[in-house]
N, C-alpha and C positions, 0 to 999 in steps of 0.2 A: 190721620196719623198725628199731626201736631196737637189737636185738642186732647187726644188720649194721652199724649206725653205730658201735656200741661197738667192734666188731672193727676197723673202719677206724681208729678213734682209737688202738687198741692198736698196730696196725701202724705208725702214724705216730709213735708214741712221745709222744702228747699226752695231757694230762689233759682231762676233760670241759669245762673252761673255755678250752681252747686253749693252755694253758701247757705247755711241754716239761718232761720229767722233770728234776728237779734245779734248775729255774729258780724264782726268786722274782720278785715284782712289781717290786722295785727293780732287778733285774739286766736287765730287759727295757727297751730304749730306748723313750722316749716317742713318737718318730716314726721309724719304720723305712722310710719311703718312700725307696727307693734313688735316688741321683743318677745319671742316665744317663751323665754324664761320667765317673764313677768306678766304675760297675758295668757291666762288659761282658757279664755273664751274664744272658741273657734267654731262658729256655727257651720253646719254642713250645707245649709241652704243659701250660703252667701253667693251673690251673683254680681255682675258688673253694675256700675252706676246707671241710674235711670236717665240721667241727663246727658249721657254720652251718646254720640252718634254711632250706633252699632253697625257693624258690617257682618253680614251673614257669611258663614264659612263657605269657601269656594275651593275647588280643586287647585292644587299648587301649579303655578306656571313656571316653576324653576326657582332656584334660590334667590334670584335677583328680585323677584316680586312675589315671593311666597307669602301667603296670608299669615297674619299673626296668630291664627288659631292653631297652626300646626306646631307640634312639639319640636323644640330644638334639641341639639345633641347635648347641651350642657344642663338640661333639666328645666329650662324656662318654657312656659306654656303661654298660649295666647289668652287674651283677656276674656274671650267668650268661652273658654274651655272650662268644664265643670271641675271644681277643686275637690281633692280628696279630703275627707274629714280627718281630724286628728289635731291634737294640741301642738305637735311639733311642726306642723305645716304653717309657714309664714305667708303673709299677704301684704301687698304694698299699701293698701288702704285699711284703715281701722274697721273693726267689725261694727255692725249696727248697735250692738249692745253697749258700745262705749259712748254712743250718742255724739260722735264727732264725725265730721265730714272732711276728707282731704281736699285741700284747695291748692291750685298751682301757685308756687312761690315766685318771687321776682327772679331768683336764681335760675329756675327751670325756664321761665319765659325768656330770659336773656340768652340762655343756651340755645333755645330753638331759633330765636331771631338771628343769632350769629351764624348758626349752621345753615339756615336758609339763605343768608346773605352770601355765603361761600358757594353752596351747592345749587342754589337757585330753586330747585324743585326736589321734593322728597315726600315719601309716604311716612305715616306714623311709625311703621316698623323700621324704616331706615333711621329715623331720628332716635328711636328707642335703642337700637343696637349701637348707635354711634355715641349717644350722650349718656344713656343710663343702662349700660349692659348688665348692671347688677340687679335691675328690676326683674321680677319674674315674668312680666308681660308688658305690652305697650299701652296699657290702659292709662297710666299716669301721663304718658306723652300725649295721648289723644285728648285727655282732659285739658292739658296745657294748650294744645292747638285750638280747641273749642273756645277756651277763654280768650286767647289772642284774637280769634275770629270775632268774638263779641266786642272786642276793643277796636276792631277795624284795622288790625295790623297784619293779619294773614287772611287768605281766602282759599277756597277749594277751586283749583283750576279745572280739574276733570276727574272722573272716576275711571280707574283702569279696568281692564277686562276681568281682573282677579277680584274686583269689588273694592279695592283700596282707593281711598281718596288721595289725590295728588295736591299737595299744599305748596303755595307760593306766597311771597310777600306782597303786600299792598304798598302803595306809595308811602303811606305813613310808616308802615313797618320797615320799608327799605331805608328811609331816612334814619330811623332809630337804630337799625342794624349797622349802618355806616358809622354812627357815632360810637357804638359799642366795640366795633372791630378796631384793632390797631391799624396804624397807617401802613404798616408793611403788608397787611393782608390784602388780597386781591378780591374785590367785590365782583359778584356775578352781575349780569345784565338784568335789569328789572323786567319782569313779565307783566306788561300792561294789559289791563282788562279790555277785551274787544267786544264789540256790539254788532248785532246783525242789522238788517235794513229796518226792522221794526223797533230798534232801540233796545232790544233785549240782549243781555250778556250771553256770550257763546262760550262753549268749552274750549280750552286751549288745545292746541295740537303740537306736534313735533316731539313729544315725549314718547320714545319708543323703548323696546326691550333693551337696546344697547345703553341708553341713558340710565335706565333702572339698574342694569348690571353694574355700571360705573359707580352709582351712588351706593349700591349694596356692597361693593368691594371696599369702598372707603369705610363703610359702617362696620363691617366685620373686622377690619384691621384696627380701627380705633377701639372697638370693643375688646380687642386682645391686647391693648396697651401700646400700640404703635402710634404714639402721638395723641393729639386731640383733634377736634374738628378744625381748630386753627392751624393745624400742621399740614393741611391739604389745600391744593389749588387745582382748578380744572381748566382744561384747554389752554395750556401754556404754550406760547408760540416759540419755535426755534427757527429763526430765519436763516436761510442758506444763501450763499452769494450767487447761485445760479437761478434765483428767482422763486425758489420753492420754500414754503414754510411748513415745518413739521410740527403738528400739534400733539401734545401728550394728553391722553385722557385724564390722567391724574399725576400730580407730583406730591410726594410725601417727604416730610422732614421730621424724623423722629430720632434725634441724637441720643435721647435717654434710653431708647430701645436698641441702640447699636446700629441704627440706620440713619446716618446724617442726611442722606438724600436718596431718592429712588424715583424713577419714572415708571408709570404703569400704563399698560395698554390692555384694554378689555376686548376680548374677541368671542363672539357667540357662535363660532365655528361656521361663519357664513362669509368670511373673507378668503380670497385665494392666499395660499401660503406665500406666493411670490410677493404679495402686498406686505405681508409681515416681514419678509426678508428685506424688502425695500425700505421699510421703516428703520430697521437696524442699520442699513447702509447710510441712510440720511442722518441718523443719530451719530454714527461714526464720523461722517463728514463734518457735522456741527462740532463734535468734541475736538476735532483737529484744527478748528479755526484759531488763528492767532488773535491774541488780545490787542486792543489798540496800543500803538506805539511799541509793540513787542519786536525785538530784533529777530528776523527770520534766520539769520546765520547762527546766532546763539541758540535758537530753538532747535535747529537741526543738529548742532553739536550736543545739545542736552539730551537727545533721544537715546544716547548710549549710557546715560546716567540714571536711568530708571525714573523715579518719581520727579526728578528735577525738571523734566520737560513740561509738566503740568503748570508750572508757574508762568509759562509763556502762552498758555491757552486761554481762550475766552471763557470757557465753562468754569474755570477756577475763580473767575471774578463774579459769577452769578450763583453758583452752587457751592456749598461748603465742602471742605476736604472730606473724602469718604472714609479715611482711616485705613484703607486697603489699597492694594494695587489695582490699577485700571481706572476707567472712567466711571461716571455715575451709573449705577446698575439699572437695568431695564427689566421689568417684570411683565410677563404676559399672563393674564388671568383669563382662562377659558371657561365657558359655561354654555349650557344648552346641548342639544343632541344627545347622543349616547356616550357612555364611558369609552367604548371602543373607538368611536369616531374622534373623541378628544385625544385619546392616546395616540392614534395614528397621526393626528395633526401635529402633536408635539414631536413625534419622531421625524416627520418630514421637515419641520422647522429646524430641528437639530442638525439634520444632514445638510440642508441648504444654506444655513447661516454660520457654519463652522468657521469661516474665515474671519468673522467679526468677534467671536468670543473665545476662540481656542487659544490665543496667545502664541508666543514664539519660543520654541525649545532653546535652551542655552547650548552653545557650541561645546563640543567635547564629548567623548565617549563616557566620561565619568559623571556626567550630569543627566539627571532625569527631571530636574526642576524646569519650570516654565516661566517665561517672562510675560506677565499679564499687564504691564504698564501701558501697552498700546492696544488693549482689548476692552470690550464692553462686557461686563459681567451680566449674563442673562439667566434669569430664573423664571420658572413657570409654575403655575398652580391651577386649581380648578375650584370654582365656587362650591360645587357639589362636594368636593373633597374637604373643603374648609368647614362647611356646615355639618358634615358627618363626623368630624373629628371632635372628641370631647374638649380638646384644648383650643379648638377653633384655629384661627390663623397663627396662633402661637405654637401650634404643634408641628409635627414633622410632615408638613403638607406642601413643601417647596422642593423643587428639584433644579439643581444647577445644570444647565445644558453642558454636556460633556461628561456628566456623571450619571450613575445608574440609581443611586439610593435617594430616597426622599428624606429631607432633613428639615430642621427648623430654619427660619429665614437667616438668622445670624450665621449658622454653620454653612448654609448654602452659599453665602456671600464671602465667607473666608476662603483663603487660598493656601491650604496646607502644602501644596506642591509648588508654591510660588517662592517669594523672597526668603522665607524662613528655611525651606528645604535647600535653596541655593546656597545660603550662608553655611549650612552644615556641610554640604557637599564640597563647597569651595575650600573650607578648612581642611577637610579630609584629603582633597586633591593636592593642596599645598604641602601637607604632611608627607604624603607619598612621594611627591617630587623632591622634597628635602632629603628623604631617605635614599632615593635613587642617586641624587647628587653626592651625598655623603659616601655611598658605596663606591661610586665612580672615583671619587677623590682618594679614598683609601687604596683603591687598586693602583692608582698612579703614584702613591707615596713611595719615595725611595727608601732603600734599606741600607743601613751602614754595613760596609764590608768588614769592619773590625769586630763590632759587637753583635751584629746580626739583628739589631733592633731597628724598627722603623723610625724615621726622622720625626721629631716633634714639629708642631706647626711653626714655631719660631725658627727652628733650624732650617726647615724646608723653605720658609719665606726668605731667609738670608741667602740660601744657596741659589735661589732664583735670581737674586740681584748681584751675585758674585761674578766678577770678571776674571777670577783666578782659576783657570781650568784645572780640575782634578783635586784642588786643595779641599773642596767641601767634603770629599769622601775620606780625607785623611785627618779630619778632626780639626782643621784650621779654622773653618768658619763656624761661628755660633758657639765657640768654646769647646768643641769636640765632643766625643762620646765617652762613655765609661771606659771603653778599651783604650782610648787615647790617653786618658788620665792615668790608667794603670801602666801604660807603656812609658809614660814620663817617670813614674816611680821606678820602673825597671832600669831606665837609663841612669837615674840618679844612683841606684844601688850598684850598677856596673862601674860607674865612675869611682864610687867609694871603694869598691874592691880593688880596682887598679891602683888607686892612691895607697891603699893599705899594703898591697903586695910590695910595692916599690919601697915604701918607708920601712917596712919590717925587714925586707931582704937586705937593705943597705944599712940598717940600724941608725940612719940619720936622714933627714929630709932637707934638701936645699931648694932654692927657687927654681933652678934649672930642672931638677928632677920632678918637681910638682908640675911645671909647665909641660914637661914631656909626658907625664901621666895624663894631664888634661887633654893633650892632643890625641893620645892613643885611645883614651876612653871615649872621647867625643866621636872619633872616627869609627870606632867599633860600634858604638850605640847607633850611629846614623845608618849603619848597614844591618846590624843584627835585628833590631826591633821591628822596622818596617818589613824586613824579609820574613820574619817569623809570622807576623800578622797576615801577610800576603800568602804565605804557604798554607795557613789554616783556611783561608778563603778558597784556595784551589783544591784542597784535599776534601773538605766537608761540603756536602750539598747545601744550597742556599737556605733551604727550609730548616736545616739542623745547625746553622752557623751560630745561632745564639747559644744553644746548648753546648756546642764545642768550645766556645770562648769561656763559658762558665766552668766547664770541666778543666780547661787549661789553667784557669786562674786558681783553682782549688789547691793544687800542690804548691804553687808559688806563694799563696797567702799563708799556707801552713808552714813553709820554710821561713817566712818572715817572722813567724811567732816562735817556732822551735829552733831555728838556726842559731840565734844568739845564745840560747841556753846550752845547746850542744857545743858550740864553739868555745864557750867559757870553760866547760869541762876539759876539752882538748888542750886549750892553752894552759890551764892549770896543771894538767898531767904531763904534757910533753913539750910545751912551748908554743909560741905563736907561729913559728916556721912550719911546723907540721899542720897546723890548722889551715894556713894559706896553701900548703901543698895539696891538701885534700880538696880545697876549693878549686885549684887549678885542674886537678884530676876530673872533677865534675864538668868543667868546661870542655876538656878534651873529649870526654865521653859524649857530650852533647854534639860536638862536631862530628864524631863518627856516626851518630844516629841521624843527623841531618844529611850526611852524604848518601844515606840509603834512600832518600826521597827522590821520586822522579816527577819533577814539576815542569810545566810548560813555561817557556820563556814569555814574559809579558810583552805585549806589542809596544814597539818603540816609535817615537816620532822624531824625524830628522829636523832639528832646529838648532840654531846657533846659541852659544852661551849667552850672548848679549840679549837675544830674544827671550830666553828663559828668565834672565834677570829682570828684563823690562816687564814681563807678565807678572813675575812674582812681586815686584815693588808696586805695580799698579794695584794688584789685589790687596797688598798690605796697607797701602794708603787709603784704599776705599773703605777699609774697616777700621781705620784709625780714629 
């Protein structure tokens, strides 16, 4: 096989590394993917490079280790698959008519070294999906691996049952990858070459279907834009105080994709569901661990304040803030078996682990929102579902436990029924409470017995602090009501009439007569005006009291306007005495009409004059 391959290379004019005779690394373009608009040459008989270690097509063993020759959902095909002819069909390597040969660049070689430094072992397909998802196939990635192999930086540890080669770093490649990776990145353990008793290298072991599924999960997520190969770490330990350490298959940090942090567990439908629930329980226990020097009492008090509690927890010192309610989300990626078995497994996990992801409903009948601050957001997906979706892991291939619909990862992690809904419902509940309190207050607001109107807030507040019993309803407190002001006008008018009667009747006014008139008018006003208003309150129902007072004031106001005019005519025609006589007649008529009323006597309280005076002066000085 090797001599035949060498002959092919010689006929093609290529060196063993794929370089043409006379070419140097600097003269070969970094990216020779032709532009279909400027390259009309697309031979139909184009095939894979002769110097690449070819893998014969084999039946797929599932999406975790599916051979690169199978068609993917997004239109990419394996390197060994026959290409369709046509000028619009692009290819990663230039055609033979261009007399150029693609050569691995430093950038691609560094990418592969760093990825193997993090994930330890991977196939060419894994690296292709992770590093160069825009390529139509994994040929360029396999060329890069072969070049690194010739440089002594990578080696083939074993060949999987699917026919794929499993690549690992050599000691030389491990040292270079360590220099390339940032200090914050976690390097995987070096897979050292092992030898048998005869000194021959042996194939590595320990790489099973689970490990392949873990690497494929990272590959499809990175290919969909969830971070880069440096955004991932494997087998991260979460130590618990009771002596157990929970290892996460993968940890992802992709803030640009809206997922600052996420823990992933890959299950090939071969673990008991109870084990998956136990993982969630241990993750919850770890999320609740206090940070060093954190005050336990303050942490307990902060549990009622939502997100404030996370500042006291250990996880917030290790992982970035998620930007959502709850702890760092946990994703379960299922693969293998049948679709029905995977669906049944998801349903059983959802039922058994509800206590860890469901959250706590807010108290009150008005709230349907849920408090997720003490819950673990759990999403599930399937590798088979991801590979079948045209958008890959960026599509609606994620389901949040507790929901029925499949969503994108960002929507699945959001909490539309969390804090946002609670804020809306809280504002609505406070608005309804304010309306109920306002209605209750209006029902308790007193009504003035004079004008029939309800008290204003200022007048009501003053009556609550008044120690002068009964005066608040007679218009003394708070300046009185409109009826009280009108009554004062009536008293002034009555006094003027009495003064006028006496002066005109006697044709002269003395000090004694004026004093006598003042005493009579004041005494009359103190009886007539309150009695009139009290009579109206007893005659008219309370709900019609305001209209009755308005009707009572209508003729009174009309007389104030028309009375002086009519009086002037009477005085000019017959003299002032007849005008005053007519006024006296109207008072006598009013007395007769008042006698026809049947009113109940108001309740009286037995109190001494001194007690009444003391209460009155106390109220007067309190408002002075």
